[in-house]
C-alpha positions as CSV (number, residue, x, y, z in Angstrom):
1,M,-7.9,16.7,-12.2
2,M,-7.7,15.3,-8.7
3,R,-4.8,12.9,-8.5
4,R,-5.3,10.0,-6.2
5,M,-2.2,8.3,-4.7
6,V,-3.0,4.6,-5.7
7,I,-0.8,1.8,-4.5
8,P,-0.7,-0.4,-7.6
9,T,1.3,2.1,-9.7
10,L,3.9,3.0,-6.9
11,L,1.4,5.7,-6.0
12,A,0.1,4.6,-2.7
13,A,2.8,5.1,-0.2
14,A,0.4,4.7,2.7
15,F,2.0,5.8,5.9
16,T,0.9,3.8,9.1
17,F,0.0,6.0,12.0
18,V,-1.3,5.2,15.4
19,F,-3.7,7.4,17.3
20,A,-4.2,6.7,20.9
21,G,-3.6,3.0,20.5
22,A,-6.0,1.3,22.9
23,A,-8.5,4.1,23.0
24,Q,-8.5,4.1,19.3
25,A,-9.1,0.4,19.1
26,E,-12.1,0.7,21.4
27,Q,-13.5,3.5,19.3
28,A,-12.9,1.7,15.9
29,D,-16.3,0.1,15.9
30,T,-18.3,3.2,16.9
31,A,-16.2,6.1,15.4
32,T,-18.1,8.3,13.1
33,A,-16.5,10.7,10.7
34,P,-17.5,14.3,10.7
35,S,-19.3,15.6,7.6
36,P,-17.0,16.9,4.8
37,S,-18.7,20.2,5.0
38,E,-17.7,20.4,8.8
39,V,-14.1,19.5,8.0
40,A,-14.1,22.0,5.0
41,S,-15.5,24.7,7.2
42,A,-12.6,24.2,9.7
43,L,-10.0,23.9,7.0
44,R,-10.7,27.3,5.6
45,S,-9.2,28.9,8.7
46,D,-6.8,26.2,9.8
47,P,-4.9,23.7,7.6
48,L,-5.0,21.0,10.3
49,F,-8.2,19.3,11.2
50,V,-8.1,16.9,14.2
51,D,-11.3,15.1,15.2
52,P,-12.1,15.5,18.9
53,A,-12.2,11.7,19.2
54,V,-8.5,11.4,18.3
55,E,-6.6,11.3,21.7
56,G,-3.0,11.7,22.4
57,L,-1.8,14.3,20.0
58,S,0.0,17.1,22.0
59,G,-0.5,20.8,21.3
60,S,3.2,21.2,20.3
61,Q,2.9,18.3,17.8
62,A,-0.3,19.7,16.3
63,D,1.6,23.1,16.1
64,A,4.4,21.7,14.3
65,I,2.2,19.9,11.7
66,R,0.1,23.0,11.3
67,S,3.0,25.2,10.8
68,A,4.5,22.9,8.2
69,A,1.2,22.9,6.2
70,Q,1.0,26.7,6.5
71,N,4.5,27.1,5.1
72,A,3.8,24.8,2.1
73,G,4.2,26.6,-1.2
74,S,0.6,25.5,-2.3
75,P,-2.4,24.6,-0.2
76,L,-1.8,21.5,2.0
77,Y,-4.4,20.2,4.4
78,Y,-4.1,17.5,7.1
79,V,-7.3,15.8,8.3
80,I,-6.8,13.5,11.2
81,L,-9.7,11.2,12.1
82,P,-10.1,8.2,14.4
83,E,-9.8,4.6,13.5
84,G,-13.0,3.2,11.9
85,S,-14.6,6.6,11.0
86,L,-13.8,5.8,7.3
87,T,-13.4,2.1,6.7
88,T,-12.2,2.0,3.0
89,R,-9.6,3.7,1.0
90,A,-12.3,4.6,-1.6
91,E,-14.5,6.1,1.1
92,T,-11.5,8.2,2.3
93,I,-10.9,9.4,-1.2
94,T,-14.5,10.4,-1.7
95,F,-14.5,12.2,1.5
96,L,-11.5,14.1,0.5
97,D,-13.1,15.0,-2.8
98,D,-16.1,16.3,-1.0
99,V,-13.9,18.4,1.3
100,R,-11.9,19.7,-1.6
101,A,-15.0,20.7,-3.5
102,D,-15.8,23.2,-0.7
103,V,-12.3,24.3,0.1
104,G,-10.5,24.3,-3.3
105,E,-7.6,22.9,-5.0
106,G,-4.6,21.7,-3.1
107,T,-3.1,18.6,-1.5
108,Y,-5.1,16.8,1.1
109,A,-3.9,14.0,3.5
110,A,-6.3,12.0,5.6
111,L,-4.9,10.1,8.5
112,V,-7.5,7.7,9.5
113,G,-6.4,5.6,12.5
114,G,-3.9,3.6,10.8
115,S,-3.8,4.9,7.4
116,F,-2.4,7.8,5.4
117,V,-4.1,8.7,2.3
118,P,-2.7,11.7,0.3
119,V,-4.5,13.0,-2.8
120,S,-3.7,16.1,-4.8
121,D,-4.7,18.1,-7.8
122,T,-1.5,20.0,-7.8
123,M,1.1,17.3,-7.3
124,S,1.7,14.4,-9.7
125,D,1.3,10.7,-8.5
126,S,5.0,10.2,-8.7
127,Q,5.8,13.3,-6.7
128,L,3.3,12.1,-4.1
129,A,5.1,8.8,-4.0
130,D,8.5,10.4,-3.6
131,M,7.3,12.9,-0.9
132,S,5.9,9.9,1.1
133,A,9.0,7.9,0.7
134,A,11.1,10.8,1.9
135,A,8.9,11.5,4.9
136,G,9.2,7.8,5.8
137,G,12.9,8.3,6.6
138,E,12.2,10.7,9.5
139,A,13.0,9.9,13.1
140,N,9.4,10.2,14.3
141,Q,5.9,10.7,13.0
142,T,5.8,14.5,13.7
143,D,8.9,15.0,11.8
144,A,7.5,12.7,9.0
145,L,4.5,15.0,8.4
146,V,6.6,18.1,8.6
147,R,9.0,16.4,6.1
148,F,6.1,15.6,3.8
149,A,5.2,19.3,3.6
150,A,8.9,20.2,3.0
151,E,9.2,17.6,0.2
152,M,6.2,19.2,-1.4
153,N,7.9,22.6,-1.4
154,E,11.0,21.1,-2.9
155,A,8.9,19.4,-5.7
156,E,7.1,22.5,-6.4
157,E,10.3,24.5,-6.6
158,A,11.8,21.9,-9.0
159,G,8.6,22.1,-11.0
160,A,8.9,26.0,-11.1
161,A,12.4,25.6,-12.5
162,G,11.2,23.2,-15.1
163,G,8.5,25.7,-16.0
164,V,11.2,28.4,-16.5
165,F,13.2,25.9,-18.7
166,G,10.1,25.2,-20.6
167,A,9.4,28.9,-21.3
168,V,13.0,29.4,-22.5
169,L,12.6,26.3,-24.7
170,A,9.5,27.7,-26.2
171,G,11.3,30.9,-27.0
172,I,14.0,29.0,-28.7
173,L,11.4,27.0,-30.6
174,V,9.8,30.2,-31.8
175,L,13.2,31.2,-33.1
176,G,13.2,28.0,-35.1
177,L,15.5,25.8,-33.0
178,V,13.2,22.8,-32.9
179,G,15.7,20.5,-31.2
180,G,13.9,21.1,-27.9
181,G,10.8,19.5,-29.4
182,F,12.7,16.4,-30.0
183,F,13.8,16.5,-26.4
184,V,10.2,16.7,-25.2
185,Y,9.2,13.9,-27.5
186,N,12.2,11.7,-26.3
187,S,11.3,12.3,-22.7
188,R,7.7,11.2,-23.3
189,R,9.1,8.1,-25.2
190,K,11.3,7.4,-22.2
191,R,8.3,7.6,-19.8
192,E,6.3,5.4,-22.0
193,R,9.1,2.9,-22.3
194,A,9.5,2.8,-18.5
195,A,5.8,2.2,-18.1
196,A,5.9,-0.6,-20.6
197,E,8.9,-2.2,-18.9
198,Q,7.1,-2.0,-15.5
199,L,3.9,-3.7,-17.0
200,A,6.1,-6.4,-18.5
201,Q,7.8,-7.1,-15.2
202,V,4.6,-7.3,-13.3
203,K,3.0,-9.3,-16.0
204,Q,5.9,-11.9,-16.1
205,I,5.8,-12.5,-12.4
206,A,2.0,-12.9,-12.5
207,A,2.3,-15.3,-15.5
208,E,4.6,-17.4,-13.5
209,D,2.0,-17.6,-10.7
210,V,-0.8,-18.4,-13.1
211,T,1.3,-21.3,-14.6
212,R,2.1,-22.5,-11.1
213,L,-1.6,-22.7,-10.2
214,G,-2.4,-24.4,-13.4
215,E,0.2,-27.1,-12.8
216,D,-1.1,-27.6,-9.4
217,I,-4.6,-28.1,-10.6
218,A,-3.6,-30.5,-13.4
219,G,-1.4,-32.4,-10.9
220,L,-4.4,-33.3,-8.8
221,D,-6.3,-34.6,-11.8
222,I,-9.7,-35.1,-10.3
223,N,-12.5,-36.6,-12.3
224,L,-15.4,-34.5,-11.7
225,T,-17.9,-37.1,-13.1
226,D,-16.7,-39.7,-10.6
227,P,-19.8,-40.6,-8.6
228,A,-17.7,-41.4,-5.6
229,L,-16.6,-37.7,-5.5
230,D,-18.6,-35.8,-2.9
231,D,-20.3,-32.5,-3.8
232,A,-18.2,-30.3,-1.6
233,T,-14.9,-31.5,-3.1
234,R,-16.3,-31.3,-6.6
235,D,-17.4,-27.7,-5.9
236,D,-14.1,-26.7,-4.5
237,Y,-12.1,-28.2,-7.3
238,T,-14.5,-26.5,-9.8
239,H,-14.0,-23.3,-8.1
240,A,-10.2,-23.7,-8.3
241,M,-10.5,-24.4,-12.0
242,D,-12.7,-21.5,-12.7
243,S,-10.3,-19.3,-10.7
244,Y,-7.5,-20.4,-12.9
245,D,-9.4,-19.6,-15.9
246,R,-10.2,-16.1,-14.5
247,S,-6.5,-15.5,-13.8
248,K,-5.5,-16.4,-17.3
249,S,-8.2,-14.1,-18.7
250,A,-7.1,-11.3,-16.5
251,L,-3.5,-11.8,-17.4
252,D,-4.3,-11.5,-21.1
253,S,-6.3,-8.3,-20.5
254,M,-3.6,-6.5,-18.5
255,R,-3.0,-3.0,-19.9
256,Q,-1.4,-1.4,-16.9
257,P,0.4,-2.7,-13.8
258,E,-2.4,-2.2,-11.5
259,D,-4.5,-4.6,-13.6
260,V,-2.6,-7.3,-11.9
261,R,-5.0,-7.1,-9.0
262,N,-7.5,-9.1,-11.1
263,V,-4.9,-11.7,-11.7
264,T,-3.7,-12.0,-8.1
265,N,-7.3,-12.0,-6.7
266,A,-8.2,-14.9,-8.9
267,L,-5.0,-16.7,-8.0
268,E,-5.6,-16.3,-4.3
269,D,-9.1,-17.8,-4.8
270,G,-7.7,-20.7,-6.8
271,R,-4.9,-21.5,-4.3
272,Y,-7.5,-21.6,-1.4
273,Y,-9.8,-23.9,-3.2
274,M,-7.0,-26.2,-4.0
275,V,-6.1,-26.3,-0.3
276,A,-9.7,-26.9,0.5
277,T,-10.0,-29.7,-2.1
278,R,-7.0,-31.5,-0.9
279,A,-8.2,-31.3,2.8
280,R,-11.5,-32.9,1.8
281,L,-9.8,-35.6,-0.2
282,N,-7.6,-36.4,2.8
283,G,-10.5,-36.3,5.2
284,D,-9.1,-33.2,7.0
285,P,-10.9,-30.2,8.2
286,V,-11.0,-27.4,5.6
287,P,-8.6,-24.8,6.8
288,E,-9.7,-21.1,7.4
289,R,-9.2,-18.8,4.5
290,N,-6.1,-16.6,5.4
291,K,-4.0,-14.1,3.6
292,P,-1.3,-15.8,1.4
293,C,2.0,-16.6,2.8
294,F,3.9,-13.2,2.9
295,F,7.3,-14.7,2.0
296,N,5.8,-16.3,-1.2
297,P,2.2,-16.1,-2.2
298,Q,2.6,-19.2,-4.4
299,H,2.7,-21.2,-1.1
300,G,-1.1,-20.5,-0.7
301,P,-2.9,-19.4,2.4
302,S,-0.9,-18.7,5.5
303,D,-0.8,-21.1,8.4
304,R,0.0,-18.6,11.1
305,K,1.7,-15.3,11.9
306,V,5.3,-15.3,12.7
307,M,7.7,-12.5,14.1
308,W,10.1,-11.6,11.5
309,A,12.5,-8.8,11.0
310,P,14.0,-7.6,7.6
311,P,17.7,-6.6,7.5
312,G,18.0,-3.5,9.4
313,G,14.4,-3.4,10.4
314,S,12.2,-4.1,13.5
315,P,10.5,-7.4,14.2
316,R,6.9,-7.6,13.2
317,E,4.2,-10.3,12.6
318,V,3.7,-11.5,9.0
319,P,1.5,-14.3,7.8
320,A,3.4,-17.3,6.8
321,C,2.9,-20.9,5.5
322,A,3.8,-23.6,7.9
323,A,7.1,-24.3,6.3
324,D,8.2,-20.7,6.2
325,A,7.0,-20.0,9.7
326,L,9.0,-22.9,11.1
327,A,12.1,-21.7,9.2
328,V,11.9,-18.2,10.6
329,E,11.2,-19.6,14.1
330,Q,14.2,-21.8,13.9
331,G,16.5,-18.8,12.8
332,G,16.6,-19.8,9.1
333,D,15.4,-18.0,6.1
334,P,12.0,-18.4,4.5
335,D,11.5,-19.7,1.0
336,A,10.9,-16.3,-0.5
337,R,9.3,-15.5,-3.8
338,L,12.3,-14.2,-5.9
339,V,12.3,-11.9,-8.9
340,E,15.1,-10.6,-11.0
341,V,16.4,-7.1,-10.4
342,D,19.6,-6.0,-12.3
343,G,20.6,-9.5,-12.9
344,R,20.1,-10.6,-9.3
345,R,17.3,-12.8,-7.7
346,V,15.8,-11.0,-4.8
347,P,12.6,-11.3,-2.7
348,Y,9.8,-9.6,-4.4
349,Y,9.2,-7.4,-1.3
350,D,12.7,-6.0,-1.6
351,A,12.7,-5.6,-5.3
352,G,11.6,-2.0,-5.7
353,P,8.4,-0.1,-6.5
354,Q,7.7,-1.8,-9.7
355,Y,6.5,-4.8,-7.9
356,A,4.1,-2.9,-5.6
357,P,1.0,-3.7,-7.8
358,Y,1.9,-7.4,-7.5
359,A,1.9,-7.3,-3.7
360,S,-1.1,-5.1,-3.5
361,G,-3.1,-7.5,-5.4
362,Y,-2.5,-10.3,-3.0
363,Y,-2.5,-8.4,0.2
364,G,-4.4,-5.2,-0.1
365,M,-3.6,-2.2,2.0
366,D,-5.7,-3.8,4.8
367,M,-2.5,-5.8,5.5
368,M,0.3,-4.3,3.6
369,S,-0.1,-0.5,3.4
370,G,2.7,0.6,5.7
371,M,4.8,-2.5,5.5
372,F,5.0,-3.3,1.8
373,M,4.9,0.4,0.6
374,G,7.5,1.2,3.3
375,M,9.8,-1.3,1.6
376,M,8.8,-0.2,-1.8
377,L,9.3,3.5,-1.4
378,G,11.8,3.8,1.5
379,S,14.4,1.3,2.3
380,M,11.9,-1.5,1.8
381,M,10.3,-2.4,5.0
382,G,7.6,-0.8,7.3
383,G,4.7,-1.9,9.5
384,F,1.4,-3.2,8.4
385,G,-1.8,-1.3,9.0
386,G,-4.6,0.8,7.6
387,M,-6.9,0.2,4.8
388,G,-6.9,-2.0,1.8
389,Y,-5.0,-1.7,-1.5
390,A,-7.2,-3.8,-3.6
391,D,-9.8,-4.7,-1.0
392,P,-10.0,-1.3,0.6
393,G,-11.4,-2.8,3.9
394,A,-10.0,-1.7,7.0
395,V,-7.9,-3.8,9.5
396,D,-6.9,-3.2,13.0
397,A,-3.9,-0.7,13.1
398,G,-3.4,-1.5,16.7
399,A,-1.1,-3.6,18.8
400,G,-0.3,-7.2,17.9
401,D,-1.9,-7.4,14.5
402,A,0.5,-5.5,12.3
403,G,4.1,-6.0,13.3
404,G,4.7,-4.7,16.8
405,D,2.9,-2.4,19.2
406,M,2.2,0.4,16.6
407,G,4.4,2.9,18.3
408,G,3.6,2.2,21.9
409,G,-0.1,2.6,21.5
410,D,-0.2,6.4,21.5
411,W,1.4,9.5,20.0
412,G,4.6,8.5,21.8
413,G,4.9,11.1,24.6
414,G,6.1,13.8,22.2
415,D,7.5,11.8,19.3
416,F,4.3,11.1,17.5
417,G,4.3,7.4,17.9
418,G,6.8,6.3,20.4
419,G,9.6,6.4,17.8
420,D,7.7,3.9,15.5
421,F,6.1,5.2,12.4
422,G,3.4,2.8,12.1
423,G,3.6,-0.8,13.6
424,G,7.3,-1.3,13.6
425,D,8.8,1.3,11.2
426,F,8.4,2.8,7.7
427,G,11.0,2.0,5.1
428,G,13.1,-0.1,7.4
429,F,13.8,2.6,9.9
430,D,12.4,3.1,13.3
431,F,10.7,6.4,13.9
């Protein structure tokens, strides 16, 4: 079965790359992806496919990436396409599936402008996540792709060792020593317990958000039958209540962590309609619908973007509510959404991969791919960019929209991104 590295289960460590900065941005609206059959034909003789429209990749960089793929223990293919040629994550996965159908089993990684989408039918989802995290710690983007291949080799070697152990264990079982069977059973139980714990953590933080929205709606206490209430206000408040009901229903039906998307999408709707309702009641213009405040989604739609740097990381733009934006601009700390980790209250974006589904539901990979997953899987902070987590729509991976200049706007004069692995860094480290 083809494994797709999907964000909400810690499985979408989306790198953020930059391909020829300004040139890419100009191409984004007109770029067309080659056909899967064309890519497949090229990959049969070369594990690296670079679309001719991608500019700025030097020959030596391409050779390093190609060599790493060729030296991988199992088939590894890199497909580098220009920004805008594939506009959603789902489209990219479908594209890779079509390529794989022609080429065969292996690990395929598509780099589409600002997004890195790895899929595999030979590596597990958790292995893909670990490989991506390790690659994110490299000094530059060329080394990151080379490291990705090296990590794949290590994962396969570890799996082979595990296979030998399994064979020995099977022999022991044949001899009647069934204790190994209990070991396997116990391991499965541990995995199931860990999955249940992650679901409980994500469900708890989502439940708190649902309660917060319900309290906000109840606090406004609008009488919808009041003839003095104008239709627009009535509609917005009704939308808010409907969104609250949807969030409760989605919360009750959660069976796995990524199901939180349905909850957070409903909450985002509800919060916006509450903001719109208050604006209408106060006679103010209804604000634009923006992404939630990065520091605390409970604050509702963001007011503006603000330059902010995590500890040890590079500055980048993040959406923030007016209060948090002002706090950051004045050198203070934002009012971050805190969650409990090992008895400590820490910002959700620095709490570990178990909270990745929560963030992906609010922001989608269109805003958070490099930034949030960099934080989740590396040292917990990287640049925005790429295609959507939950709303797999693409967003500009270029300068000024995702936390910095995306690595200098090109492949960095030999370092595959100007020492900046995707709009600032990946995992809190400059590349």
